[in-house]
Every structure is written in C-alpha cells, then in structure tokens.
C-alpha positions in Angstrom: 21.5 -19.3 16.6 20.9 -15.0 16.2 17.9 -13.8 17.1 17.5 -12.2 13.6 18.5 -15.7 12.2 15.5 -16.9 14.1 12.8 -14.8 13.2 13.9 -14.4 9.4 13.8 -18.8 9.4 10.2 -17.9 10.9 9.2 -15.3 8.5 10.3 -16.8 5.3 8.8 -20.6 6.5 5.2 -19.2 7.3 5.4 -16.2 4.4 5.8 -19.8 2.3 3.9 -21.9 3.8 1.1 -19.1 4.2 1.4 -17.1 1.6 -0.3 -13.7 1.5 -2.5 -12.3 -1.5 -1.7 -15.9 -3.1 -2.8 -17.5 -5.7 -4.9 -14.6 -6.7 -6.3 -11.8 -9.2 -7.8 -8.9 -7.9 -11.2 -8.5 -9.8 -9.9 -5.5 -10.8 -6.0 -5.9 -12.1 -5.6 -2.9 -14.6 -2.1 -4.3 -14.5 0.2 -7.5 -14.4 3.2 -8.9 -15.3 5.0 -12.2 -15.7 8.9 -13.1 -14.4 11.0 -16.1 -14.2 14.3 -17.3 -13.3 14.9 -20.2 -15.6 18.2 -21.2 -13.8 16.1 -22.6 -10.5 12.4 -22.5 -12.0 11.0 -20.0 -10.1 8.0 -18.5 -11.8 5.0 -15.9 -11.1 3.1 -13.7 -12.4 2.0 -10.6 -10.2 -1.3 -8.5 -11.0 -2.3 -5.1 -9.9 -5.0 -2.7 -9.2 -3.5 0.6 -9.5 -6.0 3.6 -9.2 -6.5 7.3 -11.1 -4.4 8.1 -8.1 -1.6 6.4 -8.8 -2.3 4.2 -5.0 -2.1 0.5 -5.4 -5.5 -0.1 -3.9 -5.3 -3.9 -4.6 -1.9 -7.1 -5.5 -1.8 -10.2 -5.9 0.5 -13.5 -6.7 0.8 -16.6 -8.4 2.7 -19.4 -9.3 5.5 -21.1 -8.2 8.7 -20.6 -6.1 11.6 -21.8 -4.0 10.9 -20.9 -0.5 12.7 -17.3 -0.5 10.9 -16.5 -3.6 7.6 -16.7 -2.3 8.0 -15.3 1.1 9.7 -12.8 -0.9 6.8 -12.1 -3.2 4.3 -12.9 -0.4 6.2 -9.9 2.1 5.9 -7.8 -1.3 2.1 -8.2 -1.5 1.0 -6.8 1.9 4.2 -4.3 1.8 2.8 -2.6 -1.3 -1.5 -2.7 -0.6 -2.2 1.7 -0.2 1.5 3.0 -1.6 0.9 5.3 -4.0 3.6 3.9 -7.2 6.2 7.2 -6.6 6.6 6.0 -2.8 6.6 1.6 -4.5 9.3 2.5 -6.3 11.8 4.4 -3.3 10.4 1.1 -1.4 11.6 -1.5 -4.2 14.9 0.6 -4.1 15.5 0.3 -1.0 15.0 -3.7 -0.7 17.2 -4.1 -3.0 20.0 -2.4 -1.6 18.9 -4.4 1.7 19.6 -7.5 -0.7 22.6 -6.6 -2.9 25.0 -3.5 -0.3 25.8 -3.3 2.4 23.5 -0.8 3.7 22.4 -0.2 6.7 18.4 -0.7 8.5 16.4 1.8 10.3 17.7 5.3 9.1 15.9 8.1 9.0 14.5 8.0 5.1 14.1 3.9 5.8 10.6 2.5 5.5 11.2 -1.0 5.0 9.2 -2.4 8.1 8.8 -6.1 8.2 11.0 -6.4 5.2 13.9 -6.1 7.1 14.0 -9.8 7.5 15.0 -10.3 3.7 18.1 -8.9 5.5 19.3 -12.2 5.9 18.7 -13.8 2.1 22.6 -11.7 2.0 23.7 -14.6 3.5 22.9 -17.2 0.6 24.2 -14.5 -2.6 22.8 -17.3 -5.1 18.9 -16.6 -3.2 19.5 -12.8 -3.6 18.0 -13.2 -7.5 15.3 -15.1 -5.8 14.3 -12.4 -3.5 13.9 -9.7 -6.0 12.3 -12.0 -8.5 9.0 -10.9 -7.2 10.1 -7.0 -7.0 11.5 -6.3 -10.5 7.9 -8.4 -11.8 6.1 -5.8 -9.6 8.2 -2.8 -11.7 7.2 -4.5 -14.9 3.6 -4.9 -14.3 3.7 -1.0 -13.0 4.7 -0.1 -16.1 3.1 -2.2 -18.5 5.6 -4.2 -19.4 5.2 -7.0 -21.2 8.5 -8.9 -21.4 9.0 -11.8 -19.0 11.3 -10.2 -16.5 14.1 -12.0 -15.6 16.9 -11.6 -12.9 19.4 -14.1 -14.5 
C-alpha cells in the first residue's frame, strides 16, 4: 500500500471517529444551511459565525453521514476557521477541483494543505458527492441560502 493511500485511510478514519467541531453549533452562529444526499442518506447542518469583516470566527456541524462525508466535513471546519469568505471560495474551488478533475497538487496558488488527503476519494467516484456535501452546504450557509443543498 502506498504512503499516500495509508495517509488517506488514516486521516479519514481519524476524522470519522473523532470529528472536529462536531456536533456543534457556535454560540454566535449567524449563517447556517442544511445539506442532504437522498441516495446515501448523508445529512449535515453547517453553522458559522462570520464577523463583520467576512472572517469565519467559528464553525461547526451536526448530522450524520458515511466516513468520507463526516471526515470531509471535519477537515473542512478545521481549514476554514480564520479565513475570509473570499479565501473560502477559493479553497472551495481547489477542493472541488481536487475531487472532480485531474489536478496537480502543490502548485504556487495551492493552499490545500492537509486537505490534499482528500485526493484519495477520487479512487471511489461514487463517493465524491459524499466528500463534497459539507462543502456545498457551507457555501449555501455563507450565501444565506435557505434551500436544502443536495449533491445528487
């Protein structure tokens, strides 16, 4: 087994067994959204506190999903704290590209960091929607979109 695959499995299992910022709704939540994938049953609520300068001060999520969706949501919450919403949009684009396109990791504009471990999801195309559910839900929360996000 390759080192990257071992790291992928280790990180996914760790974030699934011990998800960060879960189950949690920040005290000063001012943005929330609901995401649901009816095909697999993954369902999350993402809650954020974004300050007046557009900086994510706090983030949490609750709900239930498979190991990949839970781990991705957990990794997402760790990556987004302290970022401006413009940076969040850029990071979303990089994660989405990482999961859905042939993409080289580590270029000069790449700031995926620990999120590069999600590259392993590409080996399981049916699971890409699991990995992106929390990310799409987070975008809806920032946009104050009250429609349930669905990755199907």
